[in-house]
Structures are given as structure tokens and as C-alpha cells.
C-alpha positions as CSV (number, residue, x, y, z in Angstrom):
1,M,20.0,-3.2,37.5
2,A,19.9,-2.4,33.8
3,L,17.9,0.7,32.8
4,V,14.8,-0.1,30.7
5,L,14.4,2.6,28.1
6,T,11.2,3.8,26.6
7,K,10.0,1.6,23.7
8,S,6.7,1.0,22.0
9,S,4.0,-0.6,24.1
10,M,1.4,-0.9,21.3
11,P,0.1,-4.5,20.8
12,I,1.7,-6.3,17.9
13,I,3.5,-3.1,16.9
14,K,5.9,-3.4,19.8
15,W,7.1,-6.8,18.5
16,V,7.7,-5.4,15.0
17,A,9.4,-2.3,16.5
18,A,11.6,-4.6,18.6
19,L,12.9,-6.4,15.5
20,L,13.3,-3.2,13.5
21,G,15.1,-1.7,16.6
22,L,17.6,-4.5,16.5
23,L,18.3,-3.6,12.9
24,M,18.6,0.1,13.6
25,N,20.9,-0.6,16.6
26,G,23.1,-2.8,14.5
27,I,23.4,-0.2,11.8
28,Y,24.3,2.6,14.3
29,Y,26.9,0.4,16.0
30,M,28.4,-0.4,12.6
31,I,28.7,3.2,11.4
32,S,29.9,4.2,14.9
33,S,32.8,1.8,14.5
34,W,33.6,3.6,11.3
35,G,33.9,6.9,13.1
36,L,30.5,8.1,11.9
37,P,28.0,8.0,14.9
38,N,25.1,9.8,13.2
39,V,21.4,8.9,13.5
40,A,20.5,10.5,10.2
41,F,22.8,8.3,8.2
42,A,21.6,5.3,10.3
43,I,18.0,6.2,9.3
44,I,19.0,6.4,5.6
45,L,20.7,3.0,5.7
46,F,17.9,1.5,7.7
47,T,15.3,2.7,5.2
48,V,17.3,1.3,2.2
49,I,17.8,-2.1,3.9
50,L,14.1,-2.3,5.0
51,L,12.5,-1.3,1.7
52,M,14.9,-3.6,-0.2
53,A,13.9,-6.5,2.0
54,M,10.2,-5.7,1.3
55,M,10.9,-5.6,-2.4
56,P,9.3,-9.0,-3.1
57,L,6.1,-7.9,-1.5
58,T,6.1,-4.7,-3.5
59,V,6.6,-6.7,-6.8
60,R,3.7,-9.0,-5.9
61,Q,1.4,-6.1,-5.1
62,Q,2.2,-4.5,-8.4
63,R,1.6,-7.8,-10.3
64,F,-1.7,-8.0,-8.5
65,S,-2.6,-4.4,-9.6
66,K,-1.8,-5.2,-13.2
67,L,-3.9,-8.3,-13.1
68,N,-6.7,-6.5,-11.3
69,N,-6.8,-3.9,-14.1
70,I,-7.3,-6.7,-16.6
71,M,-9.9,-8.6,-14.4
72,Q,-12.0,-5.5,-13.6
73,P,-13.9,-5.4,-16.9
74,E,-14.9,-9.1,-16.5
75,I,-15.9,-8.6,-12.9
76,Q,-17.9,-5.4,-13.6
77,K,-19.7,-7.3,-16.4
78,I,-20.8,-10.0,-13.9
79,Q,-21.8,-7.4,-11.4
80,K,-23.9,-5.6,-14.0
81,K,-25.5,-8.9,-15.0
82,Y,-26.8,-9.3,-11.4
83,K,-27.3,-5.7,-10.6
84,N,-31.1,-5.9,-10.1
85,K,-31.1,-9.4,-8.7
86,K,-30.8,-9.2,-4.9
87,D,-32.1,-12.6,-4.0
88,Q,-29.7,-15.0,-2.2
89,V,-29.5,-17.5,-5.1
90,S,-28.5,-14.8,-7.6
91,Q,-26.0,-13.2,-5.2
92,Q,-24.4,-16.6,-4.7
93,K,-24.2,-17.2,-8.5
94,M,-22.6,-13.8,-8.9
95,M,-19.9,-14.6,-6.2
96,D,-19.3,-18.0,-7.9
97,E,-18.7,-16.3,-11.3
98,I,-16.5,-13.6,-9.7
99,N,-14.5,-16.3,-7.9
100,A,-14.1,-18.1,-11.2
101,V,-12.5,-15.0,-12.7
102,Y,-10.1,-14.7,-9.8
103,A,-9.3,-18.4,-10.1
104,K,-8.8,-18.1,-13.9
105,Y,-6.1,-15.5,-13.3
106,G,-4.6,-17.4,-10.4
107,V,-5.0,-14.7,-7.7
108,S,-6.8,-14.4,-4.4
109,Q,-9.3,-11.7,-3.6
110,M,-7.4,-11.2,-0.4
111,G,-4.0,-11.1,-2.1
112,S,-3.5,-7.4,-2.0
113,C,-5.0,-7.0,1.5
114,V,-2.6,-9.5,2.9
115,Q,0.4,-7.6,1.5
116,M,-1.0,-4.3,2.9
117,L,-1.6,-6.0,6.3
118,I,2.1,-7.0,6.4
119,Q,3.3,-3.5,5.5
120,I,1.1,-1.5,7.9
121,P,2.6,-3.0,11.1
122,V,6.1,-2.5,9.6
123,L,5.3,1.2,8.9
124,F,4.0,1.8,12.4
125,G,6.9,0.0,14.0
126,L,9.3,2.0,12.0
127,Y,7.9,5.3,13.3
128,Q,8.1,4.0,16.8
129,V,11.8,3.3,16.4
130,I,12.5,6.7,14.9
131,Y,10.6,8.5,17.6
132,K,12.2,6.5,20.4
133,I,15.8,6.4,19.2
134,P,17.4,6.1,22.7
135,G,15.2,3.1,23.5
136,Y,16.4,1.2,20.5
137,I,20.0,2.5,19.9
138,T,21.7,1.4,23.1
139,I,24.8,3.5,22.6
140,I,22.8,6.7,22.7
141,G,20.5,5.5,25.5
142,N,23.5,4.6,27.7
143,R,25.3,7.9,27.0
144,I,22.3,9.9,28.1
145,S,21.4,7.7,31.0
146,V,24.7,8.7,32.8
147,I,23.6,12.3,33.1
148,A,19.9,11.4,33.5
149,E,20.6,9.5,36.7
150,N,22.4,12.4,38.3
151,K,20.2,13.8,41.0
152,A,21.7,17.3,40.7
153,F,20.9,17.3,37.0
154,L,17.4,16.1,37.6
155,K,16.7,19.0,39.9
156,V,17.9,21.5,37.4
157,F,16.2,19.8,34.5
158,K,12.9,19.9,36.3
159,T,13.2,23.6,36.6
160,F,14.2,23.9,33.0
161,V,11.1,21.9,31.8
162,T,8.8,24.1,33.9
163,D,10.4,27.3,32.7
164,T,10.4,26.2,29.0
165,N,6.6,25.5,29.1
166,N,6.9,23.4,25.9
167,S,4.1,20.8,25.5
168,T,6.3,18.3,23.7
169,L,9.1,18.6,26.2
170,T,6.6,18.3,29.1
171,R,5.0,15.2,27.5
172,N,8.4,13.5,27.2
173,Y,9.4,14.4,30.7
174,A,7.9,12.9,33.9
175,E,9.4,13.4,37.4
176,G,11.0,10.2,38.8
177,A,11.0,8.4,35.5
178,T,14.6,8.3,34.3
179,K,13.7,6.8,30.9
180,N,11.4,9.7,30.2
181,V,14.2,12.1,31.1
182,I,16.4,10.4,28.5
183,D,13.7,10.8,25.9
184,A,13.3,14.4,26.8
185,V,17.0,15.1,26.6
186,Y,17.4,13.4,23.3
187,G,14.5,15.4,21.8
188,L,15.8,18.8,22.8
189,N,16.1,21.2,19.9
190,T,18.9,23.6,19.3
191,N,17.4,26.5,21.4
192,Q,16.4,24.2,24.2
193,W,19.9,22.8,24.4
194,S,21.3,26.4,24.6
195,S,18.9,27.2,27.5
196,L,19.8,24.0,29.4
197,M,23.5,24.6,29.0
198,E,23.0,28.1,30.4
199,K,21.3,26.7,33.5
200,A,24.0,24.1,33.9
201,R,26.8,26.7,34.2
202,G,28.8,26.3,37.4
203,T,27.2,23.0,38.4
204,S,28.9,19.7,39.3
205,F,27.6,18.1,36.1
206,E,28.4,20.9,33.7
207,A,31.4,19.0,32.2
208,D,29.4,15.8,31.7
209,L,26.5,17.7,30.2
210,T,28.9,19.5,27.8
211,S,30.4,16.2,26.7
212,L,26.9,14.7,26.2
213,H,25.8,17.8,24.2
214,A,28.8,17.5,21.9
215,Y,28.0,13.8,21.3
216,V,24.3,14.3,20.8
217,H,24.9,17.2,18.5
218,R,27.2,15.1,16.4
219,A,24.7,12.2,16.4
220,T,21.7,14.4,15.5
221,N,23.4,16.7,13.0
222,F,22.5,16.4,9.3
223,F,24.3,18.9,7.1
224,G,23.9,21.6,9.7
225,L,20.3,20.7,10.7
226,N,19.4,19.2,14.0
227,I,17.2,16.2,13.2
228,S,15.3,16.8,16.5
229,D,14.2,20.2,15.1
230,S,11.3,20.6,12.7
231,P,12.1,22.4,9.4
232,W,9.5,25.1,10.6
233,D,11.4,25.8,13.8
234,I,14.7,25.8,11.8
235,I,13.2,28.4,9.4
236,K,12.0,30.7,12.2
237,N,15.3,30.6,14.0
238,A,17.4,30.9,10.8
239,W,15.2,33.9,9.7
240,A,16.0,35.7,13.0
241,D,19.7,35.0,12.5
242,K,19.5,35.7,8.7
243,A,21.0,32.3,8.0
244,V,20.0,32.0,4.3
245,L,21.5,28.5,3.7
246,L,19.7,27.0,6.7
247,I,16.4,28.4,5.5
248,I,17.0,26.9,2.0
249,A,18.0,23.6,3.5
250,A,14.9,23.6,5.7
251,I,12.5,24.5,2.9
252,A,14.0,21.8,0.8
253,F,12.6,19.1,3.1
254,P,8.9,19.7,2.5
255,L,9.5,20.4,-1.2
256,L,11.4,17.1,-1.6
257,A,8.7,15.3,0.3
258,W,6.0,16.6,-2.0
259,L,8.0,15.9,-5.2
260,T,9.1,12.4,-4.3
261,Q,5.6,11.3,-3.2
262,W,4.1,12.8,-6.3
263,L,6.6,11.0,-8.6
264,N,6.0,7.7,-6.7
265,Y,2.2,8.0,-7.2
266,K,2.6,8.9,-10.9
267,L,4.8,5.8,-11.6
268,M,2.4,3.4,-10.0
269,P,0.0,1.4,-12.2
270,Q,-3.2,3.4,-12.7
271,A,-6.6,1.8,-12.8
272,N,-9.0,2.3,-15.7
273,Q,-10.6,5.7,-15.5
274,S,-14.1,4.7,-16.4
275,T,-15.9,1.5,-15.4
276,G,-19.4,2.3,-16.5
277,D,-20.6,1.9,-12.9
278,S,-21.4,5.3,-11.3
279,S,-20.6,4.0,-7.7
280,Q,-17.3,2.5,-8.9
281,D,-16.4,5.6,-10.8
282,Q,-17.1,7.8,-7.8
283,M,-14.9,5.6,-5.6
284,M,-12.1,5.7,-8.1
285,S,-12.4,9.5,-8.4
286,T,-12.2,9.8,-4.6
287,M,-9.1,7.6,-4.5
288,N,-7.4,9.7,-7.2
289,S,-8.2,12.9,-5.3
290,M,-6.7,11.3,-2.1
291,N,-3.6,10.3,-4.1
292,N,-3.2,13.8,-5.4
293,F,-3.7,15.2,-1.9
294,M,-1.3,12.9,-0.1
295,P,1.9,14.6,-1.5
296,I,0.7,17.9,-0.1
297,M,0.1,16.2,3.3
298,S,3.6,14.7,3.1
299,A,5.0,18.2,2.6
300,F,3.0,19.5,5.7
301,F,4.2,16.6,7.9
302,C,7.8,17.1,6.9
303,L,7.5,20.8,7.6
304,T,6.1,20.4,11.1
305,L,7.6,17.1,12.4
306,P,11.2,16.5,13.5
307,T,13.7,16.4,10.6
308,G,14.6,12.8,11.4
309,V,11.0,11.7,10.4
310,G,11.3,13.8,7.2
311,I,14.6,12.1,6.3
312,Y,12.9,8.7,6.5
313,W,9.8,10.0,4.6
314,I,11.8,11.5,1.7
315,M,14.3,8.6,1.6
316,S,11.6,6.0,1.5
317,A,9.8,7.9,-1.3
318,V,13.0,8.1,-3.3
319,I,13.7,4.4,-2.9
320,R,10.1,3.4,-3.7
321,T,10.3,5.6,-6.9
322,L,13.5,3.8,-8.0
323,Q,11.9,0.5,-7.1
324,Q,8.8,1.4,-9.1
325,L,10.9,2.3,-12.2
326,F,12.6,-1.2,-11.9
327,I,9.2,-2.9,-11.4
328,N,7.6,-1.1,-14.3
329,R,10.4,-2.1,-16.6
330,K,10.3,-5.7,-15.3
331,L,6.5,-6.0,-15.7
332,D,6.5,-4.4,-19.1
333,K,8.7,-7.2,-20.3
334,E,6.3,-9.8,-19.0
335,S,3.3,-10.7,-21.0
336,V,-0.1,-11.0,-19.3
337,D,-0.1,-14.8,-20.1
338,D,3.3,-15.2,-18.3
339,I,2.0,-13.3,-15.2
340,V,-1.2,-15.3,-15.2
341,A,0.8,-18.6,-15.5
342,Q,3.1,-17.6,-12.6
343,A,0.1,-16.6,-10.5
344,Q,-1.7,-19.9,-11.3
345,K,1.4,-21.9,-10.4
346,K,1.7,-20.2,-7.0
347,A,-2.0,-20.7,-6.4
348,E,-1.6,-24.4,-7.1
349,K,1.2,-24.6,-4.6
350,R,-0.9,-22.9,-2.0
351,R,-3.7,-25.4,-2.6
352,E,-1.3,-28.3,-2.5
353,K,-0.1,-27.2,0.9
354,E,-3.7,-27.2,2.0
355,G,-4.0,-30.8,0.9
356,L,-5.9,-30.1,-2.3
357,P,-4.8,-31.5,-5.8
358,P,-2.2,-29.2,-7.4
359,Q,-4.4,-28.6,-10.5
360,K,-7.7,-28.0,-8.6
361,I,-7.7,-24.2,-8.8
362,T,-6.9,-24.1,-12.5
363,A,-9.3,-26.9,-13.3
364,Q,-12.1,-25.3,-11.4
365,A,-11.4,-21.9,-13.0
366,H,-11.4,-23.4,-16.5
367,T,-14.5,-25.5,-15.8
368,S,-16.3,-22.5,-14.4
369,T,-15.4,-20.2,-17.3
370,R,-16.1,-23.0,-19.8
371,S,-19.5,-23.6,-18.3
372,V,-20.3,-20.0,-18.5
373,S,-19.2,-19.9,-22.1
374,A,-20.9,-23.2,-22.9
375,S,-24.2,-21.9,-21.4
376,A,-23.9,-18.8,-23.5
377,N,-23.1,-20.9,-26.6
378,R,-26.1,-23.1,-26.0
379,T,-28.3,-20.0,-25.6
380,V,-27.1,-18.6,-28.9
381,S,-27.5,-22.0,-30.6
382,D,-31.0,-22.5,-29.3
383,T,-31.9,-19.0,-30.3
384,A,-30.5,-19.6,-33.8
385,E,-32.4,-22.9,-34.1
386,K,-35.7,-21.3,-33.1
387,K,-35.1,-18.5,-35.7
388,K,-34.4,-21.1,-38.3
389,Q,-37.6,-23.0,-37.6
390,Q,-39.6,-19.7,-37.6
391,K,-38.1,-18.8,-40.9
392,E,-38.9,-22.1,-42.4
393,S,-42.4,-22.0,-41.1
394,T,-42.9,-18.5,-42.5
395,E,-41.5,-19.6,-45.9
396,S,-43.8,-22.6,-45.8
397,S,-46.9,-20.5,-45.1
398,N,-45.9,-18.1,-47.9
399,G,-45.4,-20.9,-50.4
400,L,-41.7,-20.3,-50.7
401,T,-39.4,-23.1,-51.9
402,A,-37.8,-24.9,-49.0
403,K,-34.8,-27.2,-48.9
404,P,-35.5,-30.9,-49.5
405,G,-35.9,-32.9,-46.3
406,S,-36.6,-29.8,-44.2
407,L,-39.7,-29.4,-42.1
408,A,-40.8,-26.6,-44.4
409,S,-40.5,-28.9,-47.5
410,K,-42.6,-31.5,-45.8
411,A,-45.2,-29.0,-44.8
412,N,-45.3,-27.8,-48.4
413,M,-45.9,-31.3,-49.7
414,V,-48.9,-31.7,-47.4
415,R,-50.3,-28.3,-48.3
416,N,-49.8,-29.0,-52.1
417,Y,-51.5,-32.4,-51.7
418,D,-54.5,-30.9,-49.9
419,A,-54.8,-28.1,-52.5
420,K,-54.7,-30.6,-55.4
421,H,-57.2,-32.9,-53.8
422,A,-59.6,-30.1,-53.1
423,K,-59.3,-29.0,-56.8
424,D,-60.0,-32.5,-58.1
425,N,-63.1,-32.8,-55.9
426,T,-64.4,-29.5,-57.3
427,K,-64.0,-30.8,-60.9
428,Y,-65.7,-34.0,-60.1
429,K,-68.7,-32.2,-58.6
430,K,-69.1,-30.2,-61.8
């Protein structure tokens, strides 16, 4: 009966992790056939392929961000217009006008959310694959399972886990569950391997364990660092051994994590700093603070988590930075009109698939915006006409000359006639 190794059991995430695991397994098999069975290099290639495959989503998200920066002043103007109107009718009108703005630019309010919802399961699934390498890379899982199914080894390993008193090792190990023993053996750091090899001296499985140790060491070694070790553990051990180069290499991981994350954030399109709305400005300020804080958190994670996770973290930030440079250069060459036209075309296709006329979105958007403009123009026109009539009436009452045919000129004629008639009557009486 084939051994079922530990894999992700999270709903939805487990399916994503299974697909990503197939990719990771294929990459490791390929580089192993080249004589380079190394998990760190597999993670690097895996990260490159995955992020390049997600490039279209990234470009769409950046286009949405650029359009969102353009739309926000219009949306905020509408929100300000209905700020003190909380009745249902006014709120519905506000939503209709906001929807008209989104339709005018050919984007959906859920556009950015959908892209994020796609990327989040991928990110979680990716971490599951990296944390449970033996479950997804069959070559490594099968190599470790040979020793993990040895009863003599299990007896010694149980004693080793108890004596080590390490929470992570204890969590990975469970008596009677071979797949958990495999996870625990793969996750051993350098010092733990040394202790286990010491306990295995003179046993019947010593030769098999020595061979496995050599294989796992080669698979988990990255320029002298064990990817199962955290940089913090490497620094502590290297400090005791006065291994300066290992200390420098370990410190480089959190520093690179901070730098690459910071560069990636700085290259992303930034929203307008001031919106005129205190609540919006406060939210934006909070997001900026979080974005500035995240590179520091990245450095902390890469210092304390296994180096394999740090390799993915840094490599993904480097690739996203390069992608961002390419995207920024591409978007800078595109005019806003071109981006809007592309967005409208895609929106029309989506509507067409839903059975609506291809031009319905654009037509509705233009109609809505035209109606708003027409209403504003009518208001201005009516106001101007009223002012004109008031002016003519004032001029009439003051006896000023009015244009022939105007209401004021007619009023003046009546007034002059009455004045003349009253004057003639006065002369007649005398």
C-alpha cells in the first residue's frame, strides 16, 4: 500500500496546493535529472514560473489602480454631494451616479477584489507546499520513508524527540504516524541532525541514515545554509563557531527581505495623498503606514522562519519588483484614453457573454454621464434666464433703456403711456 504523505487539508487551499505541488514536483524531478537535486533551486524556479504565470493578473490589477486614481476625484465629488443625505432615495441616486462613473471607465467595482481573491489562495497554497515538501516532492518523500518505516529507527527517533524537547520537532512528530516522522526528519536542522546521527551509531540502520543524511543535506543546502534552519539559528550557531561568512549570509536574508519588499512598494502606483474627505484620508494614511511597516515584518519573518521560506519571500519580491518596472514602463506608454477604451471593450465582452447587447455598458455610462451633465447645464441655463429676467425687470423699473422686443421694452412702453396719459389729464383739468 502506497504511503500517503502529509499534505494540506485546508478547504479550497488543499486543491490549490495539490496543483502547485505537481508543479514543484515536476521542477524538482527535472533538476534532479540534471544532477542538481536541490530544494532551494526548485523553490526559485517554482517562484519564477508561478509569478510569470500570474503576470496578466498583475497587469490588470495595476491598470485598475491607475484608473482608480483617476476615478477617485469624481467618486469623491459624488459622495460629497450626498454626504448629508441619508435617505434611501438619495443613497440610491448616489450609487447610480457612482456606477455610472465605473461604467464610463469600463471597470467593475469588484475588479480588484476578484484579482486579490485569486491570488490569496495561491499564496496560501504556496506556503503549504514549501512547508510540506516531502508530501509534494515524491523523490524526497520516498527516500525518507525507507528509514521512517524502520521499526528500530522509530524506537530511537522517539527517544531523540523526547530528549531534544523542541516544540517544532514535537509538533511534526506523532508516534505511529509514519508520514509525520517523515515531516519531522525532513525538518531537522543542522544541530538536530548531528544529535540524531550520534544516537544512531552502532545501530542496524546507521548506514541507511547516513546515506539519507547525505542526500537531505545536499537537497536542503543553499550556499552553505540549511534551508530547514532559520537565519536566527544559523547566526547563533555560527557565532559560537566564529564562522563569520555564515553570519553574514544569514544576516543578508532579513536585510534582502526588507529591501526587496520596500522597493516593490515604492514602485507600485500610489494613490492621491489628499482626498478632501477626513475619513478617506485617515484610511489612506493607515494603509501607507501598513505598507511602510510590512517590509520590517518581512525582515522579521525571514529572520525567524526556515530559510526555505525566506528564499521564496525574497525571490518573489525581486520578481515582483522587476515585473513592476516592466508594468510601469508599459503603462506609462499607454494613454488614459487607451486604457479606458480597452477596459470598455472587455466590459462589453463580459456583458455580451451574459446575453446583454455589446454596447450596453458604454451606452448606459454615456447616457448616465450625459444626463448628469445635461441636468447641470439645464440648471445653469435656468439660473441664467432668471437672472436675465431680473436684470431686465430692474432696468425697467429704473427707466433704463431696454432692447427692442424684450419684456423690459414692452414694460417701458406701458409705463411711458401711463405717465403721458396722466400728464395730459392734469393739463386738461387745469
